[in-house]
C-alpha positions in Angstrom: 18.6 14.8 -27.0 18.9 18.2 -25.4 17.3 18.3 -22.0 15.2 21.3 -22.8 13.2 19.4 -25.4 12.5 16.4 -23.1 10.0 18.4 -20.9 8.4 20.0 -24.0 7.8 16.7 -25.8 6.6 15.0 -22.6 4.1 17.7 -21.7 2.7 17.6 -25.3 2.3 13.8 -25.0 0.6 14.2 -21.6 -2.0 16.6 -22.9 -3.1 14.1 -25.5 -2.9 10.9 -23.3 -3.6 11.8 -19.7 -6.2 9.9 -17.7 -9.0 11.9 -16.2 -8.5 11.4 -12.5 -10.2 13.3 -9.7 -7.1 14.4 -7.9 -5.9 16.2 -11.1 -8.8 18.6 -10.9 -7.8 20.1 -7.5 -5.1 21.9 -5.8 -6.4 21.0 -2.4 -3.3 19.6 -0.6 -5.3 17.2 1.5 -6.9 15.5 -1.5 -3.5 15.4 -3.3 -1.8 14.0 -0.2 -4.6 11.4 0.2 -4.3 10.2 -3.4 -0.5 9.9 -3.2 -0.6 7.8 -0.1 -3.3 5.5 -1.5 -1.5 5.1 -4.8 1.8 4.0 -3.1 2.2 0.3 -4.1 -1.3 0.4 -5.6 -2.6 0.6 -9.1 -4.9 3.5 -10.0 -7.8 1.2 -10.9 -7.6 -0.4 -7.4 -6.9 2.9 -5.6 -9.6 5.1 -7.1 -12.6 3.6 -5.2 -10.7 3.9 -2.0 -9.8 7.5 -2.7 -13.5 8.3 -3.3 -14.5 6.4 -0.2 -12.1 8.3 2.0 -13.1 11.7 0.5 -16.8 10.8 1.3 -16.0 9.6 4.8 -13.5 12.2 5.7 -14.1 15.4 3.5 -11.4 17.4 5.4 -8.1 16.6 7.2 -9.9 17.5 10.4 -12.5 14.8 9.8 -9.7 12.3 9.3 -7.8 13.4 12.4 -10.9 13.0 14.5 -11.7 9.5 13.2 -11.1 6.4 15.3 -8.2 4.4 14.0 -10.3 1.3 13.6 -12.6 3.3 11.3 -9.6 4.3 9.2 -8.3 0.7 9.0 -11.7 -0.6 8.2 -12.0 1.7 5.2 -8.5 0.8 4.1 -9.3 -2.9 4.2 -8.1 -4.7 1.1 -5.5 -2.1 0.1 -2.6 -3.8 1.9 0.4 -2.1 3.4 -1.7 -1.1 6.4 1.1 1.0 7.9 0.1 3.6 5.3 -3.3 3.9 6.9 -1.9 4.3 10.3 0.7 6.9 9.1 -2.1 8.7 7.2 -4.1 9.0 10.5 -1.0 10.1 12.4 -0.1 12.8 9.8 -3.7 14.1 9.8 -3.5 14.6 13.5 -0.2 16.4 13.2 -1.6 18.8 10.5 -4.5 19.6 12.8 -2.7 19.8 16.1 0.5 21.5 14.9 -0.6 23.5 11.9 -4.2 24.4 12.6 -5.5 22.0 9.9 -3.5 23.8 7.2 -0.9 21.8 5.2 2.6 23.5 5.0 3.0 25.0 1.6 6.7 24.3 0.8 8.6 21.1 0.1 11.0 21.8 3.0 8.2 22.3 5.5 6.1 19.3 4.3 9.1 17.1 5.1 8.7 18.0 8.8 5.4 16.0 8.9 5.8 12.4 10.1 4.9 10.0 7.4 5.6 12.4 4.5 8.8 11.5 2.7 10.6 13.2 -0.2 8.4 11.9 -2.9 5.1 12.8 -1.3 6.4 16.2 -0.1 7.5 17.0 -3.7 4.1 15.8 -5.1 2.1 18.0 -2.7 4.5 21.0 -3.1 4.3 20.7 -6.9 0.6 19.9 -7.5 -0.9 21.9 -4.7 1.4 24.9 -4.5 3.2 25.1 -7.8 6.7 24.8 -6.3 9.5 24.0 -8.8 10.6 20.7 -7.3 11.1 17.3 -9.1 8.9 14.4 -8.2 10.8 11.1 -8.2 8.9 7.8 -7.9 9.5 4.4 -9.5 7.9 5.5 -12.8 10.3 8.5 -13.0 13.4 6.4 -12.2 12.5 4.0 -15.0 11.7 6.7 -17.6 14.9 8.7 -16.9 17.1 5.6 -16.7 15.9 4.4 -20.1 15.6 7.7 -22.0 19.0 9.0 -20.8 20.8 5.7 -20.5 21.5 6.3 -16.8 23.0 3.1 -15.4 23.4 3.9 -11.8 22.0 1.1 -9.7 18.7 2.4 -8.3 19.2 0.3 -5.2 22.6 1.8 -4.5 23.3 4.5 -1.8 24.0 7.3 -4.3 21.1 6.6 -6.7 18.7 9.1 -5.1 21.3 11.9 -5.5 22.1 11.0 -9.1 18.5 10.7 -10.2 17.3 13.8 -8.2 20.0 15.9 -9.9 19.0 14.6 -13.3 15.3 15.0 -12.6 15.8 18.6 -11.3 17.9 19.5 -14.4 14.9 18.5 -16.6 12.4 20.7 -14.9 10.9 23.3 -17.3 10.6 27.0 -16.3 6.8 26.9 -16.7 4.2 24.2 -15.9 6.5 22.2 -13.6 3.4 20.6 -12.0 2.1 19.5 -15.4 5.6 18.1 -16.3 5.8 16.2 -13.1 2.3 14.6 -13.7 3.4 13.9 -17.3 6.6 12.0 -16.5 4.8 9.8 -13.9 1.9 9.2 -16.3 4.3 8.3 -19.1 6.0 5.7 -16.9 2.7 4.3 -15.8 1.1 4.0 -19.3 3.9 3.7 -21.9 7.4 3.2 -20.3 6.1 0.2 -18.2 8.4 -2.2 -16.5 7.8 -5.3 -18.6 6.2 -4.2 -21.9 7.2 -0.7 -22.8 5.4 0.6 -25.9 8.7 1.5 -27.7 7.2 1.3 -31.2 4.7 4.1 -30.4 6.9 6.1 -28.0 7.4 9.8 -28.5 11.1 9.3 -27.5 11.6 6.3 -29.9 14.5 8.0 -31.7 16.1 9.7 -28.7 15.8 7.0 -26.1 19.1 5.4 -25.2 17.6 2.2 -24.0 15.7 1.7 -27.3 18.8 2.5 -29.3 20.9 0.0 -27.4 18.3 -2.7 -26.7 18.5 -2.2 -22.9 14.8 -1.7 -22.1 14.8 -4.9 -20.1 18.0 -4.0 -18.2 17.3 -0.4 -17.3 16.8 0.7 -14.6 19.4 -1.4 -13.0 18.5 -2.9 -9.6 20.8 -5.5 -8.1 19.7 -5.5 -4.4 16.6 -7.7 -4.0 14.2 -7.7 -1.0 14.7 -10.7 1.3 11.5 -12.7 1.4 10.5 -14.5 4.6 8.2 -17.5 4.7 5.7 -17.8 7.6 3.2 -20.5 8.3 -0.1 -19.4 10.0 -2.6 -21.8 11.5 -5.8 -19.9 12.3 -8.3 -21.4 14.7 -11.7 -19.9 14.1 -13.6 -20.4 17.4 -17.3 -20.3 17.1 -19.6 -20.4 20.1 -23.3 -20.2 19.2 -23.7 -17.4 16.7 -20.5 -15.6 17.7 -16.9 -15.7 16.4 -13.8 -15.1 18.5 -11.3 -12.5 17.2 -8.4 -10.5 18.5 -6.5 -7.4 17.6 -3.0 -7.9 16.2 -0.2 -6.5 18.2 2.2 -3.7 17.0 5.4 -4.3 15.0 4.0 -7.1 12.9 2.1 -7.6 9.6 -1.5 -6.3 9.8 -0.8 -4.3 13.0 -4.1 -3.1 14.5 -6.2 -5.4 12.3 -8.4 -8.2 13.7 -7.8 -11.9 13.1 -8.4 -15.3 14.8 -6.5 -17.3 17.4 -3.1 -17.9 15.7 -0.5 -20.6 16.0 2.6 -19.7 13.9 5.4 -22.1 13.1 8.4 -22.5 10.8 6.5 -25.1 8.8 2.9 -26.3 8.2 1.5 -28.4 11.0 -1.2 -31.0 10.9 -4.0 -31.0 13.5 -2.3 -33.5 15.8 0.8 -31.4 15.9 -1.2 -28.2 16.7 -2.9 -30.0 19.6 0.4 -31.2 20.9 2.0 -27.8 20.7 -0.8 -25.6 22.0 -1.8 -25.7 25.7 -5.4 -24.5 25.1 -6.0 -27.1 22.3 -4.5 -29.9 24.3 -6.6 -29.1 27.4 -9.9 -28.5 25.5 -9.6 -30.9 22.4 -12.5 -33.0 23.6 -14.8 -29.9 23.7 -14.0 -28.9 20.2 -15.6 -29.9 16.9 -13.9 -29.3 13.6 -16.5 -27.9 11.2 -14.0 -27.0 8.5 -10.4 -27.5 7.7 -9.2 -25.5 4.6 -6.4 -26.2 2.2 -3.4 -24.0 2.6 -3.6 -20.4 1.2 -0.6 -18.6 -0.1 -0.6 -14.8 0.6 2.3 -12.9 -1.0 3.4 -9.5 0.5 6.4 -7.5 -0.6 8.7 -9.1 1.9 6.8 -12.1 3.2 5.1 -15.2 1.9 2.4 -16.3 4.3 1.0 -19.9 4.1 -2.2 -20.2 6.0 -4.7 -22.9 7.0 -8.0 -22.2 8.7 -9.6 -24.5 11.2 -13.3 -23.6 11.9 -14.1 -25.0 15.3 -17.3 -25.2 17.3 -16.8 -24.9 21.0 -18.7 -26.7 23.7 -20.7 -24.6 26.1 -18.5 -26.2 28.8 -15.6 -24.0 27.8 -15.6 -20.7 29.7 -11.9 -19.8 29.8 -10.2 -18.6 26.6 -6.7 -17.5 25.5 -5.9 -13.8 26.3 -7.0 -11.2 23.9 -9.9 -13.2 22.3 -13.3 -11.5 22.2 -16.5 -13.1 20.9 -18.3 -10.9 18.3 -21.6 -11.3 16.5 -21.3 -11.7 12.7 -22.4 -8.1 12.2 -19.7 -6.9 14.6 -17.1 -9.1 12.9 -18.1 -7.6 9.5 -17.4 -4.1 10.9 -14.0 -4.9 12.3 -10.9 -4.0 10.2 -9.4 -7.2 8.8 -6.7 -8.3 6.4 -7.8 -9.4 2.9 -6.7 -13.0 3.8 -9.0 -13.1 6.9 -11.8 -11.2 5.2 -11.8 -13.6 2.2 -12.1 -16.6 4.5 -15.0 -15.1 6.3 -16.8 -14.3 3.1 -16.2 -17.8 1.7 -16.9 -19.9 4.8 -18.8 -17.9 7.4 -20.9 -15.1 6.0 -22.3 -17.2 3.2 -23.9 -19.7 5.7 
């Protein structure tokens, strides 16, 4: 298939099949940037309510920049990959402090903003400012690899260069923003990872993967993410009507979020082993009452599998010294704190319902 016809067919397909999404009705770079960050590693159906919530809470980049980080994390709660929320906040501050609240209007200048990489910069430049630059995300890699039979390993060091050159060569002279939206939408709706709709595909005849039966092989990716297993033992201390929580430290999963007193190990421990291992528990075990011990939960992240047990413990009034970092909050205060989905689900199931 001649490359000139690829864009034409794709744009025609898009005009008949596109989803009506709010960020497609604006050229406001702040709204476009916000949507792109939210949709990284997130399905549209899940991300859409968050996009609307952020627009309502922070209508402008200035509003986001001036917000407290905990407020941003609280609103992000449940989306995962919380570094995105922290980077979002940092970038908003940069736009306000270094650019007077106005986003740079070129791909090259957008890349100078911390937290904005090549994909996001290309998306903003294309959709907000009409710059002729190719957008390259996972959907685009997959579509191009299959339609054109490109067998470069997308985890290899030269993949970005190869696919960027191919994607750039396919850009039409007109409507590059529409084309970029189209190729991503096509990958999301039709040329999906596991079940591409080849029978109804507009490129059924031209597609190299379809012709050679390589839909399940392309795109090629040999390097796999190493997955680490971690075992969390959360001790949920309750004193009267208050729950003890602490803020997680930097450089770890759920940085800046709130959780409970944590004992982490390389394996799951029973209560006796926890008491033996932890100084606070061993000293205060006679002043603790176990209200609830949960089964083990498995929480899967992109690079970690976290196995977690919760121990809901009532503390005697005799205990007046607690591990560093723990603060007792009322249930209303706990509800307002930013928390991981894992912690929030425990609270909803075992604490807030009581």
